[in-house]
N, C-alpha and C positions, 0 to 999 in steps of 0.2 A: 775340631777345627784348629788350625794353626793360628796362634796369636801373632799379630804383626810386630808386637813389642818384644815379647820374650822368646819368640820362635818355638814355643812348645805347643804340643797338641793338647788343647784344653777344651772343656765343655762350653765355657762362656768366656771367649777372648775379650780383651780390652779393645775398645773402639776409639778412645781418645786418650791423650796424654793425661788429662785430668782423672779419668777412670783408673789408669795405671797408677797415678800418684795416690789416689784414695786407697787402692788395694795395697800399695806399698806401705801406706800409713797403718793399715790393718795387719801388717807384718806377714804378708803373703810373699814368701821367699822369691818366687820367680819374678814378681813385679818389682820387688826391691832391687834385684839384680839388674833387671832391664832399666830401671830408673838410674842406677849407678852408671851403666854403660852409656846412657844418653846424657850424662853429665848433670842429672837432676834438673833439667830444664823445666820452666814453669809455663811455657807458652802452650795454649790449648790447641795443639795441632792434631790433625787426623793422621792415623797410621796409613801406610800404603794399603789400599783396599784389597781384601781377599774375598770380597762379596761378588759372586758371579753376576748378580743382577745389576751391579753398577758398571760393569764393563771394565773394572779395574781403575776407575777414576775416583780420586778422593774429593 
């Protein structure tokens, strides 16, 4: 599945900024890079949905 934050094909993509920040804190490279690209924001926003069931709405 393509992660909305790091744009990589991963088994378990991040669904929120907080989840990405936690993974970045755990030194997962793709999440650290995505966090840097987003400017290290701390707002718990949802990524653009890639879930077919939601119809693409966050």
